[in-house]
C-alpha positions as CSV (number, residue, x, y, z in Angstrom):
1,X,94.8,27.2,68.9
2,X,95.6,30.4,66.8
3,X,91.8,31.2,66.7
4,X,91.5,30.8,70.4
5,X,94.5,33.1,71.1
6,X,92.8,35.7,68.8
7,X,89.5,35.4,70.6
8,X,91.3,36.0,73.9
9,X,93.0,39.0,72.4
10,X,89.8,40.5,71.1
11,X,88.3,40.2,74.6
12,X,91.2,41.9,76.3
13,X,90.9,44.7,73.6
14,X,87.7,45.6,75.2
15,X,89.5,46.6,78.5
16,X,90.3,50.3,78.8
17,X,93.2,49.7,81.3
18,X,96.5,51.1,79.8
19,X,98.2,47.8,80.2
20,X,95.4,45.9,78.4
21,X,96.8,46.9,75.0
22,X,100.2,45.1,75.9
23,X,98.5,42.0,77.0
24,X,96.0,42.1,74.0
25,X,99.1,42.5,71.6
26,X,101.0,39.8,73.3
27,X,98.2,37.3,72.9
28,X,97.8,38.6,69.3
29,X,101.5,37.8,68.6
30,X,101.0,34.3,69.9
31,X,98.0,33.8,67.6
32,X,99.9,35.1,64.6
33,X,102.9,32.7,65.4
34,X,100.5,29.7,65.7
35,X,98.7,30.6,62.5
36,X,102.0,31.1,60.6
37,X,103.0,27.7,61.7
38,X,99.8,26.2,60.4
39,X,100.2,27.9,57.1
40,X,103.6,26.6,56.7
41,X,102.5,23.0,57.7
42,X,99.6,23.1,55.3
43,X,101.9,24.3,52.4
44,X,105.1,22.4,53.1
45,X,104.5,19.8,55.8
46,X,106.9,21.6,58.1
47,X,107.4,24.8,60.2
48,X,110.2,26.8,61.6
49,X,111.0,25.5,65.1
50,X,113.7,27.8,66.4
51,X,113.5,30.5,68.9
52,X,113.9,33.5,66.4
53,X,110.4,34.5,65.4
54,X,111.8,36.9,62.7
55,X,113.3,33.8,61.1
56,X,109.8,32.1,61.3
57,X,108.4,35.1,59.5
58,X,111.1,34.7,56.8
59,X,110.1,31.0,56.3
60,X,106.5,32.0,56.1
61,X,107.3,34.7,53.5
62,X,108.7,32.1,51.3
63,X,105.3,30.3,51.4
64,X,103.1,33.5,51.3
65,X,104.7,37.0,51.1
66,X,101.7,38.9,52.5
67,X,101.2,36.5,55.5
68,X,104.9,36.6,56.2
69,X,104.9,40.4,56.2
70,X,102.0,40.4,58.6
71,X,103.9,37.9,61.0
72,X,106.9,40.2,60.7
73,X,104.9,43.2,61.9
74,X,103.5,41.1,64.8
75,X,106.9,39.9,65.8
76,X,108.3,43.5,65.9
77,X,105.6,44.2,68.7
78,X,106.7,41.2,70.7
79,X,109.3,43.0,72.9
80,X,106.8,45.7,73.9
81,X,104.0,43.3,74.5
82,X,105.8,40.4,76.2
83,X,108.6,42.2,78.1
84,X,106.9,45.4,78.8
85,X,109.6,47.7,77.6
86,X,106.9,50.3,76.8
87,X,103.2,50.9,76.8
88,X,101.8,49.9,73.4
89,X,99.3,52.2,71.7
90,X,95.6,51.8,70.5
91,X,97.2,51.8,67.0
92,X,99.6,48.9,67.9
93,X,96.6,47.0,69.2
94,X,94.6,47.6,66.1
95,X,97.4,46.6,63.8
96,X,98.1,43.5,65.9
97,X,94.5,42.4,65.8
98,X,94.2,43.1,62.1
99,X,97.3,41.1,61.3
100,X,96.6,38.2,63.6
101,X,93.1,38.0,62.2
102,X,94.4,37.8,58.6
103,X,97.0,35.1,59.6
104,X,94.2,33.1,61.4
105,X,91.9,33.3,58.4
106,X,94.8,32.5,56.0
107,X,95.5,29.4,58.1
108,X,91.7,28.4,58.2
109,X,91.3,28.6,54.4
110,X,94.4,26.5,53.9
111,X,93.2,23.8,56.4
112,X,89.6,23.5,55.4
């Protein structure tokens, strides 16, 4: 599921509409959350299941500090992307795609 979210985000990244970056980042955040869950499940057999995504990043940091940091950066973009409190930048989009991609690859390497 994480990979499919990432694929969708990458397609939306091609759109030049100013709102597309928010949608792209929002889907990249979902990708990162799903990948973080997969990494935790592969490592410990469980995942964080609450509503606080920052807490999920903290749990992931216990398993893999780099991946936890990537998820923390993605989660920080969630309010702008999902709730539209501001238009996100091309830099935000690039960062989100990079972090989500690393999380997806991290999950894939642990599950193969």
